[in-house]
N, C-alpha and C positions, 0 to 999 in steps of 0.2 A: 542857594548855597547847600552844600553837602558837607557833613562832618564825618570823619572816619577815625576810628580808634582801634588800633591793633593790640593784641595780647597773645600770650602763649610762648613767647621766646624764652630762651634760656641756654643752659650749658648741658650738652649731652655727649656721650661717647660715640665714636664712630660705630656705625651699624645700628644706632638707636633711632628713636622716632620722636617727633614733636608735632603738635597740631597748633597752627596759628589761627587766630580768629580776627575778623575785622567787622566791627559793629558800625553800621551806617545810620545816619539820621539826617533830617532835613528834607530837601526836595529830591527824594530818591526816585520818584517816578520819571524824572528827566534823565536818569542814567541809562546808557545803552550797553556799556562794557565795563566789567570789573576785572581787576587782575592783581597779581602780586609781582613786585619787582624787588631786586636786591642790589646792594652795593657793598662790595668788599673794600677794605682799606686800599687806597691808591688806585682803585679801578672805577670805571664808569658804572652808573646804574644800568642794570640789565633786566630784561623781561624774564620772568620765571614761568608764569602761566596766566591765561585769561579765560574768562567765562562770559558767554552771551546767552541771555534768556534761560539761564540755569541749565542748559543742556549742551551748548556748543563750547567745547573747550580746546585750548591750544597750549602746548607746552614747549619750553626750550628743550633742545636735544639733550642737554646735560642732566635734565631731571626726569625725562620720560621714563615711565615704568617705576619710578620711585615716589613721585609726588602726585597728589590728587587734589584738584581744586573743586570746590562745590559751593553752593549758595542755598541758603534757607530763606526764602522770601518772606515767610511768616515772621521770622525773627529779624529780618533785615540784616542778616549776618552772612559773611563769606568766610570760607575756611580754606586752609591749605594743610593737608595731611602730608607730612614728610616722613618717609621711611627710608631705611638703609642710608642714613645720613653719612656724608663723607666730610673730612676736614675742609675740602674746597667749597663746601656749602656754607661755611662761616661767612656771615655778612649781616648787615642791617636789612631787614625785610620790610618793605613798604607796601601798604594797601593803596590801590589806585581805583578811582571811579572816573569814567569818561562819558561826557555828553557830546554828541556829534552834531546836534541841531539845536538852534539855528547856526551855531558855530561850535568849533571844538573847544571844550573846556575840561581841564584835568583837575581832579581833586586828589590830595594826598594825605595819608595819615602821618603820624609823627615817627613811625618806624619802631621796630622791635628787634633786639639783638638776638641772633642765633649763633652760638659758638659750638663747634663740633671738635672735640679733642681726639687725638689719635691714640 
């Protein structure tokens, strides 16, 4: 089992910045991919960014150049630095950890609200 706890959400004006954190505990060595997802009201949950082995990153086109995902293995914590925030970034942001062997298993945090005002 893996437990994930997000923090760092809040209310910010358009153009501002926030940094989300995801603290992981439990059987972390089994995790292959970590990432951030978000879900806006009335919309499906969507991928924001993923990180593998602390160096291989992938971003949704909508956040490229504005968001940066990183991972501190010593602290078992993943981050999402969000700059130049836009009102359309408003959503609940979820931390995800994925194990792919021996079968795919996804773990989710409880989510943290990010609200960007115009």
